[in-house]
N, CA, C and O atoms as a GROMACS GRO file, in nm:
protein
  584
    1MET      N    1  -1.940   3.159   0.995
    1MET     CA    2  -1.873   3.044   1.042
    1MET      C    3  -1.750   3.093   1.123
    1MET      O    4  -1.709   3.207   1.104
    2ILE      N    5  -1.696   3.016   1.207
    2ILE     CA    6  -1.612   3.034   1.297
    2ILE      C    7  -1.463   2.999   1.235
    2ILE      O    8  -1.449   2.904   1.158
    3PHE      N    9  -1.367   3.073   1.269
    3PHE     CA   10  -1.243   3.048   1.176
    3PHE      C   11  -1.127   3.070   1.315
    3PHE      O   12  -1.148   3.140   1.414
    4LEU      N   13  -1.010   2.990   1.287
    4LEU     CA   14  -0.912   3.016   1.378
    4LEU      C   15  -0.798   3.027   1.314
    4LEU      O   16  -0.784   2.946   1.222
    5ASP      N   17  -0.686   3.124   1.339
    5ASP     CA   18  -0.576   3.152   1.273
    5ASP      C   19  -0.471   3.026   1.342
    5ASP      O   20  -0.475   2.981   1.456
    6ILE      N   21  -0.392   2.996   1.244
    6ILE     CA   22  -0.277   2.874   1.296
    6ILE      C   23  -0.189   2.898   1.417
    6ILE      O   24  -0.109   2.812   1.454
    7GLY      N   25  -0.203   3.025   1.485
    7GLY     CA   26  -0.132   3.043   1.596
    7GLY      C   27  -0.223   3.005   1.723
    7GLY      O   28  -0.177   2.968   1.831
    8GLU      N   29  -0.368   3.022   1.693
    8GLU     CA   30  -0.471   2.981   1.791
    8GLU      C   31  -0.496   2.830   1.774
    8GLU      O   32  -0.541   2.768   1.871
    9VAL      N   33  -0.472   2.770   1.665
    9VAL     CA   34  -0.472   2.628   1.656
    9VAL      C   35  -0.366   2.553   1.702
    9VAL      O   36  -0.375   2.436   1.740
   10SER      N   37  -0.268   2.620   1.699
   10SER     CA   38  -0.155   2.550   1.761
   10SER      C   39  -0.146   2.561   1.919
   10SER      O   40  -0.105   2.472   1.993
   11ALA      N   41  -0.186   2.672   1.952
   11ALA     CA   42  -0.207   2.691   2.116
   11ALA      C   43  -0.337   2.586   2.154
   11ALA      O   44  -0.329   2.530   2.264
   12ARG      N   45  -0.422   2.566   2.093
   12ARG     CA   46  -0.563   2.491   2.146
   12ARG      C   47  -0.495   2.354   2.128
   12ARG      O   48  -0.493   2.276   2.222
   13ALA      N   49  -0.446   2.326   2.022
   13ALA     CA   50  -0.432   2.160   2.011
   13ALA      C   51  -0.278   2.104   2.060
   13ALA      O   52  -0.250   1.984   2.058
   14GLY      N   53  -0.183   2.210   2.103
   14GLY     CA   54  -0.062   2.206   2.122
   14GLY      C   55   0.040   2.112   2.041
   14GLY      O   56   0.113   2.018   2.072
   15ILE      N   57   0.007   2.194   1.906
   15ILE     CA   58   0.080   2.128   1.824
   15ILE      C   59   0.154   2.216   1.764
   15ILE      O   60   0.089   2.320   1.750
   16ARG      N   61   0.271   2.226   1.718
   16ARG     CA   62   0.368   2.321   1.649
   16ARG      C   63   0.318   2.380   1.513
   16ARG      O   64   0.269   2.308   1.426
   17PRO      N   65   0.330   2.494   1.502
   17PRO     CA   66   0.241   2.549   1.382
   17PRO      C   67   0.339   2.460   1.271
   17PRO      O   68   0.284   2.372   1.204
   18SER      N   69   0.448   2.478   1.259
   18SER     CA   70   0.519   2.400   1.158
   18SER      C   71   0.460   2.219   1.147
   18SER      O   72   0.483   2.167   1.037
   19ALA      N   73   0.404   2.148   1.232
   19ALA     CA   74   0.372   2.036   1.209
   19ALA      C   75   0.198   2.088   1.141
   19ALA      O   76   0.138   2.023   1.055
   20LEU      N   77   0.156   2.186   1.190
   20LEU     CA   78   0.024   2.214   1.095
   20LEU      C   79   0.046   2.245   0.941
   20LEU      O   80  -0.025   2.201   0.849
   21ARG      N   81   0.149   2.323   0.929
   21ARG     CA   82   0.175   2.358   0.789
   21ARG      C   83   0.224   2.200   0.726
   21ARG      O   84   0.171   2.166   0.620
   22TYR      N   85   0.293   2.136   0.771
   22TYR     CA   86   0.315   1.978   0.725
   22TYR      C   87   0.186   1.906   0.687
   22TYR      O   88   0.166   1.869   0.571
   23TYR      N   89   0.083   1.882   0.805
   23TYR     CA   90  -0.029   1.825   0.777
   23TYR      C   91  -0.123   1.911   0.668
   23TYR      O   92  -0.207   1.845   0.606
   24GLU      N   93  -0.117   1.999   0.652
   24GLU     CA   94  -0.163   2.086   0.553
   24GLU      C   95  -0.107   2.061   0.409
   24GLU      O   96  -0.176   2.081   0.309
   25GLU      N   97   0.007   2.022   0.407
   25GLU     CA   98   0.114   2.000   0.280
   25GLU      C   99   0.083   1.853   0.259
   25GLU      O  100   0.091   1.824   0.140
   26ILE      N  101   0.050   1.750   0.339
   26ILE     CA  102   0.037   1.618   0.292
   26ILE      C  103  -0.127   1.593   0.297
   26ILE      O  104  -0.173   1.479   0.308
   27GLY      N  105  -0.201   1.698   0.289
   27GLY     CA  106  -0.355   1.671   0.303
   27GLY      C  107  -0.416   1.616   0.417
   27GLY      O  108  -0.525   1.559   0.406
   28LEU      N  109  -0.361   1.626   0.518
   28LEU     CA  110  -0.469   1.590   0.632
   28LEU      C  111  -0.539   1.677   0.694
   28LEU      O  112  -0.622   1.632   0.772
   29ILE      N  113  -0.531   1.813   0.682
   29ILE     CA  114  -0.605   1.929   0.719
   29ILE      C  115  -0.600   1.994   0.598
   29ILE      O  116  -0.531   1.954   0.505
   30SER      N  117  -0.690   2.120   0.594
   30SER     CA  118  -0.693   2.199   0.515
   30SER      C  119  -0.720   2.344   0.550
   30SER      O  120  -0.839   2.363   0.574
   31SER      N  121  -0.642   2.456   0.559
   31SER     CA  122  -0.685   2.585   0.585
   31SER      C  123  -0.799   2.649   0.450
   31SER      O  124  -0.810   2.615   0.332
   32VAL      N  125  -0.853   2.724   0.509
   32VAL     CA  126  -0.999   2.806   0.417
   32VAL      C  127  -0.951   2.914   0.372
   32VAL      O  128  -1.002   2.953   0.266
   33PHE      N  129  -0.841   2.996   0.430
   33PHE     CA  130  -0.783   3.125   0.354
   33PHE      C  131  -0.660   3.156   0.449
   33PHE      O  132  -0.600   3.099   0.540
   34ARG      N  133  -0.653   3.277   0.381
   34ARG     CA  134  -0.542   3.359   0.481
   34ARG      C  135  -0.580   3.482   0.516
   34ARG      O  136  -0.656   3.561   0.461
   35HIS      N  137  -0.507   3.491   0.629
   35HIS     CA  138  -0.567   3.640   0.678
   35HIS      C  139  -0.416   3.702   0.668
   35HIS      O  140  -0.328   3.656   0.741
   36GLY      N  141  -0.387   3.803   0.581
   36GLY     CA  142  -0.234   3.862   0.611
   36GLY      C  143  -0.136   3.731   0.548
   36GLY      O  144  -0.149   3.678   0.438
   37LEU      N  145  -0.059   3.706   0.632
   37LEU     CA  146   0.014   3.581   0.609
   37LEU      C  147  -0.037   3.467   0.700
   37LEU      O  148   0.022   3.359   0.692
   38ARG      N  149  -0.126   3.479   0.773
   38ARG     CA  150  -0.144   3.373   0.878
   38ARG      C  151  -0.288   3.278   0.816
   38ARG      O  152  -0.383   3.328   0.755
   39ARG      N  153  -0.271   3.139   0.849
   39ARG     CA  154  -0.366   3.067   0.761
   39ARG      C  155  -0.452   3.036   0.854
   39ARG      O  156  -0.415   3.001   0.966
   40GLN      N  157  -0.596   3.045   0.812
   40GLN     CA  158  -0.747   3.047   0.874
   40GLN      C  159  -0.778   2.909   0.877
   40GLN      O  160  -0.771   2.852   0.768
   41PHE      N  161  -0.813   2.838   0.981
   41PHE     CA  162  -0.879   2.679   0.957
   41PHE      C  163  -1.017   2.702   1.023
   41PHE      O  164  -1.048   2.793   1.099
   42PRO      N  165  -1.092   2.600   0.977
   42PRO     CA  166  -1.237   2.620   1.034
   42PRO      C  167  -1.206   2.553   1.171
   42PRO      O  168  -1.108   2.481   1.195
   43VAL      N  169  -1.306   2.587   1.260
   43VAL     CA  170  -1.286   2.513   1.408
   43VAL      C  171  -1.300   2.350   1.398
   43VAL      O  172  -1.305   2.286   1.503
   44GLU      N  173  -1.304   2.297   1.298
   44GLU     CA  174  -1.338   2.159   1.296
   44GLU      C  175  -1.208   2.097   1.282
   44GLU      O  176  -1.182   1.977   1.297
   45VAL      N  177  -1.137   2.180   1.254
   45VAL     CA  178  -0.991   2.138   1.227
   45VAL      C  179  -0.939   2.070   1.361
   45VAL      O  180  -0.867   1.971   1.355
   46LEU      N  181  -0.983   2.135   1.497
   46LEU     CA  182  -0.941   2.060   1.614
   46LEU      C  183  -1.006   1.923   1.636
   46LEU      O  184  -0.939   1.845   1.704
   47LEU      N  185  -1.108   1.886   1.596
   47LEU     CA  186  -1.141   1.749   1.607
   47LEU      C  187  -1.091   1.664   1.509
   47LEU      O  188  -1.098   1.543   1.532
   48GLN      N  189  -1.035   1.705   1.390
   48GLN     CA  190  -0.913   1.647   1.286
   48GLN      C  191  -0.798   1.632   1.378
   48GLN      O  192  -0.773   1.514   1.405
   49LEU      N  193  -0.732   1.709   1.425
   49LEU     CA  194  -0.639   1.722   1.482
   49LEU      C  195  -0.638   1.609   1.633
   49LEU      O  196  -0.541   1.535   1.646
   50LYS      N  197  -0.722   1.607   1.711
   50LYS     CA  198  -0.770   1.493   1.765
   50LYS      C  199  -0.758   1.347   1.730
   50LYS      O  200  -0.706   1.257   1.796
   51LEU      N  201  -0.816   1.342   1.616
   51LEU     CA  202  -0.837   1.210   1.540
   51LEU      C  203  -0.702   1.176   1.504
   51LEU      O  204  -0.668   1.060   1.526
   52ILE      N  205  -0.596   1.274   1.439
   52ILE     CA  206  -0.472   1.215   1.382
   52ILE      C  207  -0.380   1.218   1.528
   52ILE      O  208  -0.273   1.159   1.538
   53ALA      N  209  -0.428   1.277   1.610
   53ALA     CA  210  -0.309   1.229   1.734
   53ALA      C  211  -0.349   1.097   1.775
   53ALA      O  212  -0.258   1.023   1.814
   54MET      N  213  -0.477   1.047   1.776
   54MET     CA  214  -0.546   0.930   1.857
   54MET      C  215  -0.478   0.814   1.735
   54MET      O  216  -0.421   0.714   1.777
   55GLY      N  217  -0.488   0.835   1.612
   55GLY     CA  218  -0.445   0.773   1.520
   55GLY      C  219  -0.269   0.727   1.512
   55GLY      O  220  -0.228   0.615   1.481
   56GLN      N  221  -0.193   0.836   1.545
   56GLN     CA  222  -0.050   0.809   1.551
   56GLN      C  223  -0.049   0.739   1.669
   56GLN      O  224  -0.003   0.627   1.649
   57THR      N  225  -0.083   0.760   1.791
   57THR     CA  226  -0.078   0.691   1.931
   57THR      C  227  -0.113   0.536   1.874
   57THR      O  228  -0.040   0.446   1.913
   58ALA      N  229  -0.193   0.513   1.808
   58ALA     CA  230  -0.256   0.384   1.779
   58ALA      C  231  -0.127   0.279   1.688
   58ALA      O  232  -0.109   0.159   1.670
   59GLY      N  233  -0.065   0.396   1.653
   59GLY     CA  234   0.045   0.328   1.523
   59GLY      C  235   0.031   0.360   1.386
   59GLY      O  236   0.124   0.352   1.305
   60PHE      N  237  -0.091   0.398   1.358
   60PHE     CA  238  -0.107   0.454   1.219
   60PHE      C  239  -0.015   0.543   1.159
   60PHE      O  240   0.026   0.640   1.223
   61SER      N  241   0.029   0.519   1.025
   61SER     CA  242   0.118   0.612   0.964
   61SER      C  243   0.039   0.736   0.925
   61SER      O  244  -0.083   0.717   0.921
   62LEU      N  245   0.077   0.843   0.899
   62LEU     CA  246   0.026   0.950   0.856
   62LEU      C  247  -0.027   0.949   0.718
   62LEU      O  248  -0.095   1.047   0.685
   63GLY      N  249  -0.006   0.857   0.632
   63GLY     CA  250  -0.044   0.818   0.518
   63GLY      C  251  -0.156   0.738   0.550
   63GLY      O  252  -0.263   0.774   0.501
   64GLU      N  253  -0.156   0.634   0.625
   64GLU     CA  254  -0.284   0.550   0.686
   64GLU      C  255  -0.394   0.638   0.722
   64GLU      O  256  -0.510   0.621   0.684
   65ILE      N  257  -0.340   0.764   0.820
   65ILE     CA  258  -0.442   0.829   0.874
   65ILE      C  259  -0.492   0.936   0.792
   65ILE      O  260  -0.588   1.002   0.831
   66ALA      N  261  -0.424   0.964   0.657
   66ALA     CA  262  -0.494   1.041   0.557
   66ALA      C  263  -0.621   0.984   0.498
   66ALA      O  264  -0.722   1.053   0.482
   67GLY      N  265  -0.613   0.849   0.464
   67GLY     CA  266  -0.706   0.757   0.402
   67GLY      C  267  -0.807   0.754   0.495
   67GLY      O  268  -0.904   0.681   0.472
   68MET      N  269  -0.802   0.824   0.603
   68MET     CA  270  -0.932   0.788   0.727
   68MET      C  271  -1.011   0.902   0.724
   68MET      O  272  -1.099   0.904   0.810
   69PHE      N  273  -1.003   1.014   0.635
   69PHE     CA  274  -1.067   1.130   0.623
   69PHE      C  275  -1.133   1.133   0.465
   69PHE      O  276  -1.065   1.110   0.365
   70GLY      N  277  -1.248   1.160   0.463
   70GLY     CA  278  -1.325   1.181   0.357
   70GLY      C  279  -1.288   1.312   0.279
   70GLY      O  280  -1.209   1.389   0.335
   71LYS      N  281  -1.348   1.353   0.127
   71LYS     CA  282  -1.266   1.479   0.055
   71LYS      C  283  -1.313   1.582   0.166
   71LYS      O  284  -1.239   1.680   0.179
   72ASN      N  285  -1.428   1.576   0.250
   72ASN     CA  286  -1.451   1.705   0.303
   72ASN      C  287  -1.394   1.732   0.440
   72ASN      O  288  -1.432   1.822   0.515
   73GLY      N  289  -1.269   1.614   0.474
   73GLY     CA  290  -1.205   1.645   0.613
   73GLY      C  291  -1.304   1.576   0.727
   73GLY      O  292  -1.274   1.590   0.845
   74ALA      N  293  -1.416   1.503   0.691
   74ALA     CA  294  -1.495   1.442   0.780
   74ALA      C  295  -1.436   1.279   0.793
   74ALA      O  296  -1.400   1.222   0.690
   75PRO      N  297  -1.428   1.204   0.932
   75PRO     CA  298  -1.401   1.072   0.954
   75PRO      C  299  -1.426   0.994   0.850
   75PRO      O  300  -1.529   1.037   0.798
   76ASP      N  301  -1.390   0.912   0.798
   76ASP     CA  302  -1.426   0.804   0.724
   76ASP      C  303  -1.335   0.693   0.770
   76ASP      O  304  -1.230   0.666   0.712
   77LEU      N  305  -1.392   0.615   0.904
   77LEU     CA  306  -1.299   0.531   0.962
   77LEU      C  307  -1.332   0.384   0.864
   77LEU      O  308  -1.444   0.342   0.838
   78PRO      N  309  -1.218   0.330   0.827
   78PRO     CA  310  -1.231   0.184   0.774
   78PRO      C  311  -1.229   0.082   0.903
   78PRO      O  312  -1.128   0.058   0.969
   79ARG      N  313  -1.360   0.028   0.924
   79ARG     CA  314  -1.337  -0.034   1.038
   79ARG      C  315  -1.281  -0.174   1.055
   79ARG      O  316  -1.269  -0.227   1.165
   80MET      N  317  -1.244  -0.237   0.927
   80MET     CA  318  -1.172  -0.358   0.922
   80MET      C  319  -1.033  -0.300   0.937
   80MET      O  320  -0.983  -0.360   1.032
   81LEU      N  321  -0.936  -0.204   0.885
   81LEU     CA  322  -0.836  -0.164   0.937
   81LEU      C  323  -0.838  -0.148   1.108
   81LEU      O  324  -0.752  -0.197   1.181
   82LEU      N  325  -0.932  -0.083   1.146
   82LEU     CA  326  -0.930  -0.069   1.278
   82LEU      C  327  -0.944  -0.192   1.366
   82LEU      O  328  -0.901  -0.195   1.481
   83HIS      N  329  -1.004  -0.289   1.307
   83HIS     CA  330  -0.992  -0.419   1.377
   83HIS      C  331  -0.864  -0.497   1.389
   83HIS      O  332  -0.831  -0.566   1.486
   84GLU      N  333  -0.789  -0.476   1.268
   84GLU     CA  334  -0.654  -0.517   1.243
   84GLU      C  335  -0.544  -0.453   1.358
   84GLU      O  336  -0.450  -0.509   1.414
   85LYS      N  337  -0.587  -0.329   1.368
   85LYS     CA  338  -0.478  -0.244   1.441
   85LYS      C  339  -0.515  -0.323   1.604
   85LYS      O  340  -0.430  -0.386   1.667
   86ALA      N  341  -0.637  -0.305   1.643
   86ALA     CA  342  -0.674  -0.356   1.782
   86ALA      C  343  -0.638  -0.480   1.811
   86ALA      O  344  -0.591  -0.504   1.922
   87ASP      N  345  -0.654  -0.578   1.716
   87ASP     CA  346  -0.551  -0.703   1.714
   87ASP      C  347  -0.407  -0.698   1.736
   87ASP      O  348  -0.353  -0.770   1.821
   88LEU      N  349  -0.342  -0.616   1.665
   88LEU     CA  350  -0.240  -0.612   1.666
   88LEU      C  351  -0.196  -0.562   1.820
   88LEU      O  352  -0.106  -0.619   1.881
   89LEU      N  353  -0.257  -0.469   1.866
   89LEU     CA  354  -0.240  -0.387   1.981
   89LEU      C  355  -0.236  -0.497   2.106
   89LEU      O  356  -0.151  -0.503   2.196
   90ASP      N  357  -0.360  -0.588   2.085
   90ASP     CA  358  -0.385  -0.694   2.185
   90ASP      C  359  -0.264  -0.783   2.190
   90ASP      O  360  -0.238  -0.832   2.300
   91ARG      N  361  -0.188  -0.812   2.091
   91ARG     CA  362  -0.077  -0.880   2.093
   91ARG      C  363   0.014  -0.816   2.132
   91ARG      O  364   0.094  -0.884   2.197
   92GLN      N  365   0.035  -0.726   2.124
   92GLN     CA  366   0.152  -0.632   2.178
   92GLN      C  367   0.143  -0.560   2.336
   92GLN      O  368   0.232  -0.488   2.382
   93ILE      N  369   0.047  -0.588   2.391
   93ILE     CA  370   0.004  -0.602   2.508
   93ILE      C  371   0.047  -0.693   2.583
   93ILE      O  372   0.100  -0.680   2.694
   94GLY      N  373   0.021  -0.803   2.516
   94GLY     CA  374   0.049  -0.926   2.559
   94GLY      C  375   0.193  -0.968   2.574
   94GLY      O  376   0.234  -1.035   2.669
   95GLU      N  377   0.273  -0.920   2.466
   95GLU     CA  378   0.428  -0.924   2.464
   95GLU      C  379   0.469  -0.865   2.566
   95GLU      O  380   0.531  -0.932   2.648
   96LEU      N  381   0.447  -0.715   2.593
   96LEU     CA  382   0.458  -0.622   2.707
   96LEU      C  383   0.466  -0.685   2.815
   96LEU      O  384   0.569  -0.690   2.882
   97THR      N  385   0.342  -0.749   2.849
   97THR     CA  386   0.335  -0.788   2.990
   97THR      C  387   0.385  -0.899   3.010
   97THR      O  388   0.408  -0.927   3.127
   98ALA      N  389   0.411  -0.976   2.927
   98ALA     CA  390   0.509  -1.095   2.968
   98ALA      C  391   0.654  -1.066   3.005
   98ALA      O  392   0.733  -1.125   3.079
   99LEU      N  393   0.667  -0.941   2.921
   99LEU     CA  394   0.837  -0.866   2.917
   99LEU      C  395   0.820  -0.791   3.056
   99LEU      O  396   0.913  -0.783   3.136
  100ARG      N  397   0.718  -0.745   3.074
  100ARG     CA  398   0.708  -0.687   3.249
  100ARG      C  399   0.738  -0.776   3.340
  100ARG      O  400   0.834  -0.756   3.415
  101ASP      N  401   0.660  -0.895   3.349
  101ASP     CA  402   0.671  -1.021   3.432
  101ASP      C  403   0.801  -1.054   3.434
  101ASP      O  404   0.857  -1.069   3.542
  102THR      N  405   0.863  -1.071   3.323
  102THR     CA  406   0.999  -1.131   3.349
  102THR      C  407   1.105  -1.036   3.403
  102THR      O  408   1.180  -1.085   3.487
  103LEU      N  409   1.122  -0.908   3.369
  103LEU     CA  410   1.177  -0.808   3.449
  103LEU      C  411   1.152  -0.793   3.572
  103LEU      O  412   1.245  -0.755   3.643
  104ARG      N  413   1.037  -0.815   3.624
  104ARG     CA  414   1.005  -0.800   3.786
  104ARG      C  415   1.087  -0.942   3.832
  104ARG      O  416   1.184  -0.948   3.908
  105HIS      N  417   1.020  -1.050   3.766
  105HIS     CA  418   1.073  -1.184   3.824
  105HIS      C  419   1.259  -1.178   3.817
  105HIS      O  420   1.336  -1.222   3.902
  106VAL      N  421   1.283  -1.126   3.719
  106VAL     CA  422   1.439  -1.100   3.734
  106VAL      C  423   1.500  -1.013   3.851
  106VAL      O  424   1.608  -1.032   3.907
  107ALA      N  425   1.428  -0.937   3.871
  107ALA     CA  426   1.486  -0.797   3.981
  107ALA      C  427   1.452  -0.881   4.114
  107ALA      O  428   1.526  -0.892   4.211
  108ASP      N  429   1.343  -0.931   4.101
  108ASP     CA  430   1.351  -1.019   4.260
  108ASP      C  431   1.375  -1.144   4.278
  108ASP      O  432   1.347  -1.178   4.393
  109CYS      N  433   1.424  -1.249   4.198
  109CYS     CA  434   1.431  -1.357   4.187
  109CYS      C  435   1.553  -1.421   4.298
  109CYS      O  436   1.671  -1.389   4.281
  110PRO      N  437   1.516  -1.509   4.406
  110PRO     CA  438   1.612  -1.527   4.517
  110PRO      C  439   1.738  -1.628   4.463
  110PRO      O  440   1.841  -1.632   4.530
  111ALA      N  441   1.730  -1.695   4.362
  111ALA     CA  442   1.822  -1.782   4.309
  111ALA      C  443   1.961  -1.690   4.320
  111ALA      O  444   1.966  -1.568   4.308
  112PRO      N  445   2.087  -1.795   4.351
  112PRO     CA  446   2.185  -1.707   4.379
  112PRO      C  447   2.267  -1.630   4.230
  112PRO      O  448   2.351  -1.540   4.229
  113THR      N  449   2.214  -1.693   4.132
  113THR     CA  450   2.245  -1.648   3.971
  113THR      C  451   2.100  -1.665   3.911
  113THR      O  452   2.019  -1.751   3.946
  114HIS      N  453   2.078  -1.551   3.797
  114HIS     CA  454   1.978  -1.572   3.711
  114HIS      C  455   1.961  -1.716   3.634
  114HIS      O  456   1.863  -1.788   3.617
  115MET      N  457   2.100  -1.729   3.592
  115MET     CA  458   2.114  -1.874   3.542
  115MET      C  459   2.057  -2.002   3.602
  115MET      O  460   2.006  -2.094   3.538
  116GLU      N  461   2.076  -1.993   3.740
  116GLU     CA  462   2.044  -2.087   3.820
  116GLU      C  463   1.893  -2.095   3.821
  116GLU      O  464   1.834  -2.198   3.854
  117CYS      N  465   1.840  -1.995   3.788
  117CYS     CA  466   1.665  -2.004   3.866
  117CYS      C  467   1.594  -2.047   3.701
  117CYS      O  468   1.603  -1.993   3.590
  118PRO      N  469   1.529  -2.161   3.749
  118PRO     CA  470   1.468  -2.258   3.638
  118PRO      C  471   1.359  -2.158   3.592
  118PRO      O  472   1.315  -2.181   3.480
  119THR      N  473   1.307  -2.053   3.656
  119THR     CA  474   1.204  -1.982   3.583
  119THR      C  475   1.247  -1.886   3.472
  119THR      O  476   1.188  -1.870   3.365
  120PHE      N  477   1.374  -1.815   3.519
  120PHE     CA  478   1.463  -1.714   3.405
  120PHE      C  479   1.456  -1.814   3.317
  120PHE      O  480   1.395  -1.788   3.214
  121ARG      N  481   1.499  -1.915   3.327
  121ARG     CA  482   1.592  -1.982   3.214
  121ARG      C  483   1.435  -2.045   3.122
  121ARG      O  484   1.432  -2.049   2.999
  122ARG      N  485   1.351  -2.076   3.185
  122ARG     CA  486   1.212  -2.090   3.103
  122ARG      C  487   1.167  -1.989   3.025
  122ARG      O  488   1.118  -2.013   2.915
  123LEU      N  489   1.179  -1.852   3.079
  123LEU     CA  490   1.162  -1.729   3.044
  123LEU      C  491   1.260  -1.687   2.903
  123LEU      O  492   1.218  -1.633   2.800
  124LEU      N  493   1.372  -1.721   2.927
  124LEU     CA  494   1.455  -1.711   2.839
  124LEU      C  495   1.474  -1.799   2.718
  124LEU      O  496   1.532  -1.761   2.616
  125GLU      N  497   1.425  -1.913   2.734
  125GLU     CA  498   1.382  -1.986   2.639
  125GLU      C  499   1.277  -1.934   2.539
  125GLU      O  500   1.292  -1.930   2.417
  126ALA      N  501   1.166  -1.894   2.610
  126ALA     CA  502   1.023  -1.859   2.549
  126ALA      C  503   1.087  -1.759   2.452
  126ALA      O  504   1.073  -1.764   2.330
  127ALA      N  505   1.175  -1.647   2.532
  127ALA     CA  506   1.166  -1.506   2.478
  127ALA      C  507   1.247  -1.527   2.303
  127ALA      O  508   1.216  -1.471   2.198
  128GLY      N  509   1.341  -1.614   2.324
  128GLY     CA  510   1.435  -1.670   2.218
  128GLY      C  511   1.351  -1.741   2.130
  128GLY      O  512   1.386  -1.725   2.013
  129GLN      N  513   1.244  -1.821   2.145
  129GLN     CA  514   1.162  -1.900   2.030
  129GLN      C  515   1.080  -1.794   1.956
  129GLN      O  516   1.054  -1.804   1.836
  130HIS      N  517   1.038  -1.688   2.039
  130HIS     CA  518   0.946  -1.564   1.991
  130HIS      C  519   1.016  -1.513   1.914
  130HIS      O  520   0.957  -1.496   1.807
  131SER      N  521   1.151  -1.468   1.913
  131SER     CA  522   1.250  -1.391   1.841
  131SER      C  523   1.260  -1.465   1.717
  131SER      O  524   1.262  -1.404   1.610
  132VAL      N  525   1.268  -1.590   1.722
  132VAL     CA  526   1.295  -1.655   1.593
  132VAL      C  527   1.159  -1.665   1.521
  132VAL      O  528   1.150  -1.640   1.401
  133ALA      N  529   1.068  -1.696   1.584
  133ALA     CA  530   0.914  -1.726   1.511
  133ALA      C  531   0.883  -1.536   1.446
  133ALA      O  532   0.820  -1.520   1.341
  134ARG      N  533   0.926  -1.434   1.512
  134ARG     CA  534   0.875  -1.305   1.437
  134ARG      C  535   0.999  -1.290   1.324
  134ARG      O  536   0.986  -1.232   1.216
  135ALA      N  537   1.112  -1.350   1.368
  135ALA     CA  538   1.244  -1.317   1.236
  135ALA      C  539   1.166  -1.407   1.086
  135ALA      O  540   1.182  -1.373   0.969
  136LYS      N  541   1.092  -1.514   1.130
  136LYS     CA  542   1.036  -1.600   1.023
  136LYS      C  543   0.953  -1.530   0.959
  136LYS      O  544   0.948  -1.524   0.836
  137LYS      N  545   0.872  -1.460   1.049
  137LYS     CA  546   0.728  -1.395   0.984
  137LYS      C  547   0.766  -1.272   0.931
  137LYS      O  548   0.670  -1.207   0.890
  138ASN      N  549   0.874  -1.218   0.917
  138ASN     CA  550   0.936  -1.101   0.877
  138ASN      C  551   1.018  -1.143   0.772
  138ASN      O  552   1.070  -1.051   0.709
  139GLY      N  553   1.048  -1.271   0.731
  139GLY     CA  554   1.142  -1.304   0.625
  139GLY      C  555   1.285  -1.285   0.640
  139GLY      O  556   1.365  -1.286   0.546
  140LEU      N  557   1.311  -1.270   0.762
  140LEU     CA  558   1.486  -1.289   0.794
  140LEU      C  559   1.502  -1.402   0.820
  140LEU      O  560   1.422  -1.480   0.873
  141LYS      N  561   1.621  -1.423   0.781
  141LYS     CA  562   1.704  -1.570   0.823
  141LYS      C  563   1.780  -1.530   0.957
  141LYS      O  564   1.808  -1.420   1.003
  142ARG      N  565   1.806  -1.665   1.006
  142ARG     CA  566   1.905  -1.672   1.112
  142ARG      C  567   2.026  -1.652   1.079
  142ARG      O  568   2.053  -1.725   0.983
  143PRO      N  569   2.136  -1.573   1.120
  143PRO     CA  570   2.283  -1.561   1.080
  143PRO      C  571   2.335  -1.719   1.106
  143PRO      O  572   2.326  -1.791   1.205
  144ALA      N  573   2.387  -1.738   0.991
  144ALA     CA  574   2.489  -1.853   0.978
  144ALA      C  575   2.573  -1.880   1.098
  144ALA      O  576   2.636  -1.784   1.141
  145ARG      N  577   2.589  -2.033   1.179
  145ARG     CA  578   2.690  -2.027   1.274
  145ARG      C  579   2.840  -2.044   1.206
  145ARG      O  580   2.878  -2.077   1.093
  146THR      N  581   2.898  -2.011   1.312
  146THR     CA  582   3.081  -1.990   1.228
  146THR      C  583   3.113  -2.090   1.367
  146THR      O  584   3.227  -2.128   1.390
   0.00000   0.00000   0.00000
């Protein structure tokens, strides 16, 4: 069996040794033994680290990612949770696309001022309604008007 020391894992994965030690501390990865003071990892740890990076990019917490590995470190991906995250990403993509389009319109708008532009005012109103809806969903109350 091939083993990699922590420095080699760090170099190959592009992850600092301190992060690798932290991942090991919280149970995301496991070293198998030490050679002197240096942790030794099975080569499969490189795949685990790629999955961890992908999970973080998708917005999963390290705790959620830890739950995606079986006892032997093999991936055990919860399909329902992945579908939920994909749906959330779709909503975020839609929101970000609308925001990008708004910014481009504002930057290129031919109206004398932005407040005179009916498209900008419509986009502004939609953004305000979206903020209120998000606040209600998250259980936040609107500040009282004074």
